[in-house]
N, C-alpha and C positions, 0 to 999 in steps of 0.2 A: 753667759749661758742663761737661757730663759727659765723663769719659774713656771709653774703649771699653767698659769692663766695666758701664757703666750704661745699657744699652739700654732697660730697663724701669725707669726711674729710682726711682720710689717704690712699686713694686709689692711688696707683702709676700711674694707667692709666691716671688720671686727672693731676697728677703732670707732667707726661711726655707730656700730651696734650698741656700744656701751652707753654712748650719749643718747641714742634713740631710746634704749631700754629704760634709762632713768627718767627721761622726759615723759615717757608713757606710764611708768610704773608709780610715779609719785606726783603729788600736787606741787604746784609752783612753791618754791621754798621762800620762807620768810627769813630775814636776817636776825641772828641772835648769837650770843657768844657761845662758844663750845662748852664752857663750864655750865651755863644755865641750861643748854641743850641736854647735856648729860643728866642734870638733875630732873628735867622735865620728863625725859625718857624713863629714868628710873622710877619716877612717880607713877608714870603711865603703866609700866610693867608691874608695879606693886599692886595698882588698882585692878588690872586685869587678872592678876593671879588670885586676888581675893574674890573677885567676881566669878572666876572660873571655879573655885573651890565650891562656891554655893550653888551655882547653876548646874553643875555636873553631879552633884552629890547623889541625887536620886537615881540617875541613870547608873552610876557606879554601884550603888547598893544592889539595884536589881541584877546587875551583871554578876556581882560577887556571889549571889545566891546560886548561879549556874554552875559555880565550881563544886558546890556541895552534892549536886544531883544531876545525873544524865538522864534526860527525858526523851523517850521514843515514842513515836506514833504507833497505834495498833495496826496490824496487818490483818485484813479480812481474809486474804489468801491463806496465810499461815494458820489463822484461827479456824478456818474451815477444815483444814487437814487434821488439826487436833480434834475438832468436833467429830471427825469421821471415825475416830478410834473406837472399837467396840469394847464393851466391858466384858472381862473374862468371867465374872460372876454371873452376868446376864447378857448373853450375846445379842439379844434383841434391843439392847439399851447402849447409849453412848456412855463411854468411860468419863467423859468430861461434859455433862449436860449443860453446865454453865456456859460453855462456849457456844453451844447450839442455841440457847437463849440469847446470847449476845448477838448472834447473826440475825435472829428474828427481830431484834430490837433496833439494828443499825443499818438497815437498808436506806439508801438515799431516795429522795423524791422521784428521781428519774428512773428508779428500778435498779440501779447499780449498787455495787459494794465497792469499797476502796477508799482512798483518801478523799476528804471533801475538798472542793475548790481545786480539783485537779487541773493540771495543765492540759491544753488541747492536744499536745503531742504525746500524752500518756493514755490514750484511749485503749491501746492494747493491754495496758496494765489493768485498767478497769474491766475489760472484757474477761481477762483471766481470773481476776478476783470474783467477778460476778458468777462465772461458770462454776468455780469451786464452791462458792456458797450454795448455789442451786443444787449441786450434788449432795452436799452435806445435808441440806433439809430434806431432799428427795430420799436419801439413804434411810433417814429416820422417819419418813412419812409425815412430816410437819410442814407448815408455812406454804400451803398451796397458793395462797394469794401472792405471797412474796416471790414464790417460784415463777409464777405467770408474769409478774412485773419484771422479774429479772430476764425472762426469756424475750419480752418485748424490747428490753434495752439492747439485748444482743442483736436481735433482729434489725433494730434501727441503726446499729453502729458496726455491724460486722464487716462492712466494706473497708474500714480503716485497716484491716489486716492487709490490704493490697497497697496501702500507702507507705512508700519507703521513707518518708520523713518521720513517721511514727517511731518513737523510742521503744525498742523491744526489751522487756525484762529478760534477765539471764535465763536460759533454758526455755524461753517461750516457744521455740519451734519444736520442742520435745513435749513440754508440759501440756500445751493447749490441745494438740491432737490426741494425747492420752486422755485428757479429761472428756474430750468429745466421745472417744470409744467407751469410757466408762459410763457416760450419759446414755449411750445407746443400750448398754447392758442393763441399766436401770429402767429403760423404757421411756426416757425423756425425749420428746419430739423437738429437736433443736431446729431453729429457723435458720439454717446454714445451708446454702446452695451446694449442690454436688460439685460444682466447678471449684468454688473456694475450698471446700473440704478435700478434693482430690489434690488440689495444689499444695495444701498444707501437708498432707500425708507424704506426698512426693518429696518435699523439702525436708521433712523429718528423716526419711529414708536415706537421702543424700547425705544429710548431716551425720547420721549414724554410720553410714558406709565409710565416709571420710575419717571419722574417728576411729573405726576399727582398723583402717588401713595405716593410720598413724601409730596405733598400738603404744602410744606414749603414756607416761605416768600422768602427765597433765590431762590426757583424755579420760583416764580411769578416775582421776580425782573429779573431773566435770561430770562423769556418769554417776559418781556417788553423790555429788551435790544436787543433782536433779533426780534423785532416786524416786521421787513420787511419780515421775514420768516414765520410769524404766522398770516398772514393777515386774514385768514378765520376761525381761530380757538380760537379767544379771543376777549374780549370786550375792544375795544380801550379806552373807557371812563374810565375804571379802570386804564388803563396804566398812565393816566394823574397824578395819585398821585405821580409818579416818576419825574414829571416835575420840573425843577429847576427854580430858580428865573430869570435866563437869558433866559428862555423859552424852553430850550433844555430838552431832555431826555437823561441822562447820559453823557451830553456833546458830544453826538454822532450825527454828521449831518445825517447819514444814518437812524438811528432810528427816529430822529426828522422829517425827510422828509417822511418817511413811515407813520408816525402818522398824519402828516399834510395833506397828500394826502387823508386820510379818513375823519379826523375830521375838517379840515380847521380851526385849532386853531390858533388864532391871535398871541399868544406868540411864538408858534412854527415857525411861519412865520418871526416874528421879529428876532428870533435867527438865522435862515438861512440867512436872509438879512444882519445881522451884520457880519456874518462870511464871506459871499461873499465880503462885503465891505472892509474887512481886507485882504483877500487872492486873490481878483480879480475874475477870471473866474472859479475857482474851489475850493474845500474845503479839509481840511485834515480829517483824521478819528477820531480825538479827538480835541476839542477846547472848552474852554481854557485849556492850560496845564501849565501856566506860573509858578504857585506856585511849582508844582511838579518838573518842569524842572530846576528851579533855585536852589531848595534844592538838586536835583540830582547833579548838577554842583558843589555846595559847598562840597557835600559828596565826589565826585570824587577828588577835589582838596585836601581835607583833607587826603583821603586814599593814594593818590600819594605823599604827603608830600610836596606840593607846596602852601598850603593855606596862608602861611606867606608872600607871595608875593602879596596878595590881601586882606589885612586886611580891608581897607576901603570899598571896594566893598561888601565883605561878610558882614560886620557890617550893611551896607545899607540894603541889602536884608533881613537880619535877623530882623532888626527893622521893615521892612515892613510886614515880615511874622508874627512877634509877635503882630502887630496891627491887622492883619487879624485874628489871633488866638483869641485875646480878643473879636473881634466882632463876632466870631462864624461863619465865612463864610463857605458856603456849600462845596467849592472845597477842603477845608481841612478835615472837619468832616464827609462828606459822603463817603470818600474814605479811607479805613483803611491803605493803603500804604502811602498816603500823611500825614495822621493824625500821623502815627507812626514816620515817618521821621522827620516831623516838631517838634514833641514832643522831640525826641532824640537830634536833632541838636540844637534846642532852649535851652533845659535844659543844655546840656553839654557846651554851650556858655554863660551860667550865667543867662539866662531868667527864670523868675518865672512862670513855666507852671505846671498846675495840671495834674495828671495821670487820673482824673475822666472820661475823654472822652472814655477811654478804657473799661468802663463797657458795652458800646454798642457793643464792639467786644470781649466780654468774650467768653469762650469756648463754652457755650451753646447758644450764640447769634451770633457768627461769621458767622455760616451757613445761617443766615437770610439776610446777605448782598450778593450782586452780586459776589464779589470776594471770600466770604466764600463758596457760593454754588459751585463755580468753583475750590475751594481748590487752590487758586492762590498762587504759591510758593513765588512770590515777596512780596506779602502782608504778608505772614507768616514770611519770613525772616525779614521784617521790624518790625513786631510785636515783634519778638524775640529780635531783637537789642534794641528796645525801652524798653523792659523789663529789660535790663541791666543797665538802668540809674536810679536805685532806690537810693533815697537819704533820704527817710523818713522811720521810722520804722513801720509806719501804712499803707504802700503802699502794701497791701496784693493783690491787683488786679494785680500789676506787678509781684509778686512772682508767682501767678497762671498762669499768661500769659507766663512766662518764662517756666514753667513746660509743658503746653500743646503744645505750639508752638515747643519747643525743641523735644518733643516726635513725633509730626506730621512730623517734618523734618527728623528725624531719620528713622521713620517707612514708610513714604510714599513718599520717594524721587525718586521713580522709574518714567520714562517718562510717563507711563500710569495712573498714580494716582494723579499727581499734574499738574495743568495747569501753564505754564510759558510764559511770554510775551517776552522771549528771547530764543535763540537757546539752546537746552538742555546741550550742552557740557559746556557752560558758566554758566548755572544755577547749574549744579552739582558741578562745582568747587566752586561757591559762597555758596552753601549749606555746602560743605565740610569745607571751610574756616570759616564760621560763627560758625559752631559746634566746631571746633578745637581751635579757637582762640576768646574767649569772649572778651569783651571791656576791662576788667581790666587785660588782659594777652597778649595784643597786642602791643609788642615793635614796635614803629613807623617805623623804618627803615626796619624791616622784613615785616611789613605790606605794606609799600611802594613798596618794591621790588616785592611781591606777586601780588599787584595790577597792577603794570606795566606789569608783565608777562601775566596777563589775561585780560588786557584792550584791548577791540575790538574797533578800531578806526572807523570801518564801521558797528558798531552794528545797527541791525535792530530790532525794537520792533514789537511785533504782538498783535493786538487786533482783531477786526473783519476783518481788513485788516492790512498790514504791514505799517510801518512808520519809518522815521529817523529824528533825530534832532541833529544839531551840539552842542547843549547845553548838550545833553546826551552822546555823543561820539564825540571826536574831536582829529584829529592828532596833532594839536598845543599843546593841553594839555598834550599829552603823550610825545611829543618832549621836552617840557619844563621840565617835571618830570624826564626824562632821563638825560638831561644836568645838571640839578640841582644836581641829585644824583651823577653823576660822578664827578662833581666839588667838592662836599663835601667830597666824598670818597678820592680824591687826597690829600685834606688837612688832613684827618684822618690818612693816610699812613705816611705823614710827622710827624704828632704828635706821632704816635706810635714809629717811629724811635727814636725821641727825648726821649720818655719815657723809651725805652730800654736802651739807653746810660745812663740815669739817674739812672736806677737800678744798672748798673755796677759801675758807678762812686760813688754811695752811698754805695757801697759794700754790698748791701742787698742780692746779689746773693751768698755771702760768708757765710751767715747764714744757716748751713746745716739743722737746724730743720724747717726752714721756707719754706712753699710752694711758689712757683713762680706763681702768679696768675695774671700777668700783662695782658695777653690776655683776661681773663675773665673780669677784671676790666674795661679795655678800651672798650671792646665790649659793656658792659652794658650802657655806657654813649654815645658811638658813635651811638648806635641804638635808643637812645631816645632824645639826645640833639645834633642835627647833623649840624645846620647851621654854616658855616665857622667863623661868628663873635662871637661865643661862644667858641672859643678856650681856653680862659683862664679858663672858667668854667669846661670844659672837662678835661684839664690838672690837675686842682685841684681835680676833682672827681676821676680820675684815680690813681694819686699819693696817695691820702688818702685811696683809696681802697687797694692799694698795702701795705700801711703802717699799715692799720687796720688788714689785714690778718697776717702780720709779728707780730704785737703786740699780736694778739690773739694766735698764736703759741708760743710766748715768755711766756705768762702767763700760757699757757696750758701745754707745754712739754719743752720749750727751756731754761727757766730762773729759777734760784733758788729763794728762798724767799728773800734773800738778794738783788739779782739783780733786783728783782720786786721793792723792796722798793727804791733802788737807782734810778731807772728810774723815779718813782713818785717824788722823792725829786729833781731830775734834772729839771723836768717839772715845778715843783712849783717854783724853784729858777730862771729858765730860762736863765738869762743872766750870763752864767758861761763859763769858758774857759775849754772846754771838754777835751784838751789835758792834762791838769793838774788835772782833776778830778780823784778821787780815786774810779774808778769802772772798771768793766771788759770791754773787748774789744767789746763784744756783745752789752752791754749797750751803749758804745760809738757810735757804728754804728747806733743803733736804734735811740737814742736821736738826733744824728746829722742829720739823714735823716728827722726826724719830725721838728726839729728846722729850717732847711733850707726850707722845704716846707711851714711852717706856715709863715715864714718871706717873702717868695716869694708871697704868697697869700695876705699878708698885703700891700706889696708894689703895687701890681696889683690892689688892692681894692681902693686905693687912686684915681686912674683914673676914677673909675666908681662911687664911693661913695662919694668922696671928703674928706674922712678920712680913717685912717688906722685901720683895723679891727683885727690886730694881736692879741690883748689881748682877744677879743671875741673867737678867734679860739683856743688860748691857753687853755682857760676854757673849751672849748668843748673837747679838747684832755685830759685835766686833769680829767674831769668827767668820761671819758671813762676807763682810766687806773685804776682809783680809783674803778670803778665798777667791772672791771675784777679782781683786787686784792681781792675785797670782795668775789667774787665767788671762787677764789683760796683758800682763807682762809676757806670758808665753806667746801670745799673738803678736805683740809688738816686736819681740826678739826672734820670732819664727822658730821658737823652741818646740820640739816635739817630744812630749813626756812619755815615759813608759805607761802602759795601760794601768798598772798599780798605782803610780803616782798621780795619774789623771783621776782615777776613781776616788782616791783617798781625799782629794781636794774637791772633786765634782759633786760628791753627795752633799757637801755643805754648800756649795755654790748653787745648787739647785734651788735653794732659797725657801724651803718650806719650814726650816728651823724656827725663824722668828714668827711664823704663822701658827704653828702647832704648839711649840714648847711653852710659850708665855700663857697660852690659854689653859694649860694643865692647872695652873695655879688659881683659876677662876671658876673651876667646875664645882668645888665643894670639898672633895677629899683633901686631907692634909698631906703635904709633900715637904719634908724637911730640906734643909740645904744639903745634908748628907744624901737624901734620896736623889736629889738632882745630879750627884756625882757618881750614882751607882752604875755598875756595868749593865744592869738590866735596862735602865731607862735610856742610856746612851746607845745601847744595842738596838733597842726599839726604834729610836730615831735613825740610826744608820741603816737599818733594814728598809724602813719606809722610804728614805731619801734615796737609797741606792736603787731600789725598785722603780721609783719615779724617774730618776735620772736615766737609767737604762731604757725605759719606755720613751722618754723624751728624745733620747739620742737616736733610737730606732726610727721614730716617725718624723724627726726633724733633720735626718741626715742629709737629704738632697738640698734642702734650703741652706743648712749651715755650711755645707761644702762650698755651695755657690758663693757664700759670704766669707769664705776663708776662715771659718771658725774651727775650733777643736771639737771633736766629736768621738765618743767611745766606739762607734761603729767603724770609723776610719782607722782607728788604732787596732781594733780586732782584725779588720781586713788585712792589715800588714803582717798578721801572725797566722792567718788562715789562707787555705788555697783559693777560696772564692768568697764573693760577697754574700752568697746565699748560705754558706757555711758559718760565716761570721754572724749573720743575722740569726741563724738557728741557735748558735751558741749564746748570743746575747738574750734571746727570748728564754732559753732554758735557764740561765742564771737569774733573770728577772723572776721566773716562775718559782724557782728555788727560794728566793728572798721573800716572795709573798707568802709561800707555805711556811717558811720559818717564822715570819712575823705573826701569822695567825696562830701558830703553835705557842709562841711566847705570850700572846694576848690571852689565849685561853688557859694557859698553865697557871695553876693556883699554888701548887707545892713549891715553896721556896721563893715565891714572888713577894716583893715588897711594895711594888707600884700597885696602887688601887686599880680595880678592874675598869672603873669609869674613866680613869686616865688613860689606861692602855687602849681602851676603846677609841679614843681620839686618833690614835695612829691608824687604826683600821678605817675609821671614817675618811681620813685624808686619802688613804689607798683607794677607797671606793671612788673618790673624786677623781683621782689620777686615772683609774681604770676607765671611768666613763668618759672623761675628756679625751683619752687616747683610744677609745674603742673603735674608731675608724682611722684609716690612714690619714685622712685630712681633718681629724677632729670633728667637733660640732659645726654644722652649717649654721649661718646666722639665723635662719628660720627656726631650726630646731632649738637653738639656744634661746631665742626670744620666747618661743613656745614654752620651754621649760621654766624660764624666769617668771612668765605670766602665771603658770600653774602653781608655783611655789609661793610667789610674793604677792601677786595681784588678785587674781581671780578667786573669789570665795567659792565654796562648794555649797550647791543648793540642794538641801535634803529632799524636798518634794520632787525635784528633777530626777534624783537618783531612784526614788521609788517608782516613778513613772517609767523610767528606763528599764527597770527590772520586770515590768509587767509584760 
């Protein structure tokens, strides 16, 4: 039965792919002993680690500071609304004159207000902010020159209103016409043609009518959010049901200012005063944003592959977030995006969080929220991502959430059907990525590379007005990710050279029956276990991957029954002189390669574990070849085992035990001999291998049936009415095993296996999921492209910056 590298088992295209991949990925190899090779590689890794530490220290220090403070850009639009509030003591004066002074001092050279260096597709945002600032100045009779320059800007750019490619701020269709009407009341002569004005007012009336007809809670929330544009058509007192404990409405200064202007609510005033106390003479478009911004930052660091540099900082943020989760704070649970992100990141980092809060965002209730009414694509993406963190069999809410969010993302990803708080090109890529690569099929290094390629260092978010935050997008973060990726890649290239020499020196390339799968094997570990300091674990994983492929072919087609027995006896005896052993040259080659690799792992384990794990690894290998022999015997004698007997043997013969289990001892955390025998470790191994075996047998059924081999699906078919029912049953069992595996990995209470070790089982599961994500596995072009992305092609920082422009 094939290990995971053998998806297309006898396809010559994949045979040649590995040779082609190696010849292109690495330079011509020089001859040297494997011992000296190992020493040279170890020296290279040590040098790279030391250089990495020095070269990245400045970037890491600057990023660490971002954990301590969330920075938000100022919103001219929101500041204008705060500036329009009248003083109760003196109705002819502004309550917050400092905001008025800020507007006077912060007009751009082109006459506009808003973010500097705005994106060309954010012209409507600039028009909205500029008009709001003009009205604030006009209301108080100041800044005539600024008003005139602002009006000139509007006149020059008003036609962008008709450009459907322009990104519309939330509520633009209501707020902008309302500001125009207010301007007319103030006697401002706006340079807007009657045709454009009539069209805008008509669109507003259609939107209002559609909302009234829906009469949904989501519509009422939306009305409340755009209160500044609904001044004469709603009961402000009913809006106060959306008031938060901090006194704001939706954490929006503009909304809160508009409501305070009419109701003089003390809590609204307190919120506005607190925001000005924090930001000085102006306000952002949303505050607070601390929980969301810090979670976004952690998510970015993880997706870019540099979170391991900030373990302490991340743990501190997550501890604080978990405390807030337990307290049920509004800023988490009133926002589906933040709620979903907090749930996913907390759960996947081992915190015990319930999926119950998602009942308020179920498919039939999501539209009752503001973001649900808007069909906010960011919220839908996060809800979909959260749904993939199922760890309990009774979490039906997450199962349903996965179905409806996935369907929504597939069907309604056009620019005109979902609202996005980012520019459409980035959102479209994010939707595509999340649909194509679910959490359990996202190899880290491929994810890291894609995330770098689509990371926008100047990312602008858009609510009612646009804003930026260096916590959400930062050039230092991208720079660190690129440098870290390239340093790791240079280490990987050296390791692959060493492994290629080892294959030749071990004479494994002389076994004509054996597929040469080194590129596959090394890619799978380089894409998941990438830090330079984990070189020993990567080498172990890759060598054992090559050996399990060879041994699988040996028991499948390459070895006679006698040779199979000879190999088992040699591994059982272990300490033998292979040169005098009475066995074939094929058996000598295979045993020698296994013997050398196991002894090397044992010697390296002493440094990390304080004891030699050679005997543990020997047993792992003995279990494998004995299970393969049993399957070969079943085929030779035409024995049809029960499904239980088959699976009890097949999870071992799937051949990932020697790949994953020895690597555990080379990661760093201590594992005693007793730990190796614990139920927890063995159960993790069995769940991982059973999941892989089931997926292999599902997707390899036709081929293996033609070759007369045993397969779980054929055995299930014998007990089910149809092949379709048998397939569905196997898929269901595989899914149950994957969910149970993730639960054990994340479980901290009662666990004796270190989290870093448990994560290795999940990394292999991701490899399995990706390799079997299509019925026919990876195509050769896709595989080679992935190999290049991880192992060969460096990431060019300047090219990424150019792409983001």
